[in-house]
C-alpha positions as a LaTeX table, in Angstrom:
\begin{tabular}{lrrr}
\hline
Residue & $x$ (\AA) & $y$ (\AA) & $z$ (\AA) \\
\hline
Unk1 & 18.05 & 5.38 & $-133.42$ \\
Unk2 & 16.81 & 8.55 & $-132.42$ \\
Unk3 & 18.63 & 8.81 & $-129.04$ \\
Unk4 & 20.94 & 7.27 & $-126.92$ \\
Unk5 & 19.82 & 6.85 & $-123.48$ \\
Unk6 & 20.66 & 5.04 & $-120.57$ \\
Unk7 & 18.39 & 2.88 & $-120.20$ \\
Unk8 & 17.92 & 0.00 & $-116.86$ \\
Unk9 & 17.36 & $-3.31$ & $-118.22$ \\
Unk10 & 13.56 & $-4.11$ & $-118.78$ \\
Unk11 & 12.98 & $-0.31$ & $-119.48$ \\
Unk12 & 12.97 & $-0.43$ & $-122.69$ \\
Unk13 & 9.64 & $-2.20$ & $-123.18$ \\
Unk14 & 8.25 & 0.31 & $-120.76$ \\
Unk15 & 8.95 & 2.72 & $-123.10$ \\
Unk16 & 8.07 & 1.29 & $-126.11$ \\
Unk17 & 4.29 & 1.25 & $-124.91$ \\
Unk18 & 4.87 & 4.74 & $-123.40$ \\
Unk19 & 5.99 & 5.96 & $-127.05$ \\
Unk20 & 3.19 & 3.72 & $-128.96$ \\
Unk21 & 0.51 & 5.36 & $-127.11$ \\
Unk22 & 2.02 & 8.57 & $-127.83$ \\
Unk23 & 2.43 & 8.00 & $-131.49$ \\
Unk24 & $-1.17$ & 6.49 & $-131.86$ \\
Unk25 & $-2.46$ & 9.80 & $-130.17$ \\
Unk26 & $-0.66$ & 11.76 & $-132.71$ \\
Unk27 & $-2.42$ & 9.37 & $-135.72$ \\
Unk28 & $-5.45$ & 10.21 & $-134.00$ \\
Unk29 & $-4.96$ & 14.12 & $-134.31$ \\
Unk30 & $-3.55$ & 13.66 & $-137.82$ \\
Unk31 & $-7.31$ & 12.30 & $-138.99$ \\
Unk32 & $-8.93$ & 15.53 & $-138.09$ \\
Unk33 & $-9.91$ & 18.21 & $-140.30$ \\
Unk34 & $-8.27$ & 21.22 & $-139.53$ \\
Unk35 & $-8.54$ & 22.96 & $-142.88$ \\
Unk36 & $-10.74$ & 25.71 & $-141.13$ \\
Unk37 & $-8.89$ & 26.18 & $-138.10$ \\
Unk38 & $-5.94$ & 29.07 & $-138.37$ \\
Unk39 & $-2.92$ & 28.38 & $-137.04$ \\
Unk40 & $-2.04$ & 29.51 & $-133.93$ \\
Unk41 & 0.72 & 30.13 & $-131.28$ \\
Unk42 & $-0.90$ & 30.08 & $-127.86$ \\
Unk43 & $-3.86$ & 28.58 & $-127.06$ \\
Unk44 & $-5.45$ & 32.08 & $-125.23$ \\
Unk45 & $-4.37$ & 35.28 & $-125.77$ \\
Unk46 & $-1.38$ & 37.12 & $-124.63$ \\
Unk47 & $-1.43$ & 39.94 & $-122.93$ \\
Unk48 & 1.28 & 42.27 & $-121.63$ \\
Unk49 & 0.93 & 42.73 & $-117.35$ \\
Unk50 & 3.44 & 45.34 & $-117.62$ \\
Unk51 & 2.49 & 48.89 & $-116.52$ \\
Unk52 & 2.89 & 52.44 & $-118.74$ \\
Unk53 & 6.31 & 53.54 & $-119.26$ \\
Unk54 & 6.64 & 56.37 & $-117.39$ \\
Unk55 & 9.86 & 58.72 & $-117.05$ \\
Unk56 & 11.06 & 58.79 & $-113.93$ \\
Unk57 & 14.79 & 60.01 & $-112.49$ \\
Unk58 & 16.97 & 58.04 & $-113.30$ \\
Unk59 & 19.99 & 56.80 & $-110.47$ \\
Unk60 & 23.23 & 58.45 & $-110.21$ \\
Unk61 & 26.33 & 56.94 & $-111.71$ \\
Unk62 & 27.88 & 57.04 & $-108.25$ \\
Unk63 & 24.31 & 55.39 & $-107.08$ \\
Unk64 & 24.35 & 52.98 & $-110.15$ \\
Unk65 & 27.62 & 51.53 & $-109.36$ \\
Unk66 & 27.51 & 51.99 & $-105.07$ \\
Unk67 & 26.76 & 48.10 & $-104.34$ \\
Unk68 & 29.06 & 47.18 & $-107.49$ \\
Unk69 & 31.14 & 44.00 & $-106.68$ \\
Unk70 & 34.36 & 46.09 & $-108.69$ \\
Unk71 & 34.10 & 49.00 & $-110.43$ \\
Unk72 & 36.78 & 51.10 & $-113.19$ \\
Unk73 & 36.98 & 54.52 & $-113.92$ \\
Unk74 & 33.03 & 54.66 & $-113.30$ \\
Unk75 & 32.28 & 51.33 & $-115.29$ \\
Unk76 & 31.18 & 47.86 & $-113.97$ \\
Unk77 & 34.15 & 45.81 & $-113.95$ \\
Unk78 & 33.36 & 41.77 & $-114.90$ \\
Unk79 & 35.43 & 39.22 & $-115.78$ \\
Unk80 & 36.37 & 38.94 & $-119.21$ \\
Unk81 & 34.60 & 35.44 & $-120.41$ \\
Unk82 & 37.65 & 34.96 & $-122.72$ \\
Unk83 & 40.23 & 34.87 & $-119.95$ \\
Unk84 & 38.35 & 32.57 & $-117.76$ \\
Unk85 & 37.61 & 29.97 & $-120.40$ \\
Unk86 & 41.77 & 30.39 & $-121.09$ \\
Unk87 & 42.76 & 30.09 & $-117.22$ \\
Unk88 & 40.28 & 26.99 & $-116.95$ \\
Unk89 & 41.57 & 24.92 & $-120.32$ \\
Unk90 & 45.25 & 25.99 & $-118.85$ \\
Unk91 & 43.89 & 24.46 & $-115.29$ \\
Unk92 & 42.31 & 21.29 & $-117.25$ \\
Unk93 & 45.13 & 20.75 & $-119.26$ \\
Unk94 & 48.44 & 21.38 & $-116.84$ \\
\hline
\end{tabular}
């Protein structure tokens, strides 16, 4: 069994035909001689569209924290993942 899909009655034949078509296409591709073709990860050349990195003045700590929902002692305050997980598990159990 490849997957446990919830199919409606009659869908099995439809998907079996599609899967058979895909597998037949793969079989046809297996017949090709690819020895002279180097392995590739991309069909087209990938280029980096980013601009050159140019040093610029950065934000001050106060500017960086100005729109933060919460800050403590000059740092961003974010909820702890463990706290959230612990609370949600206690809520589910209770």
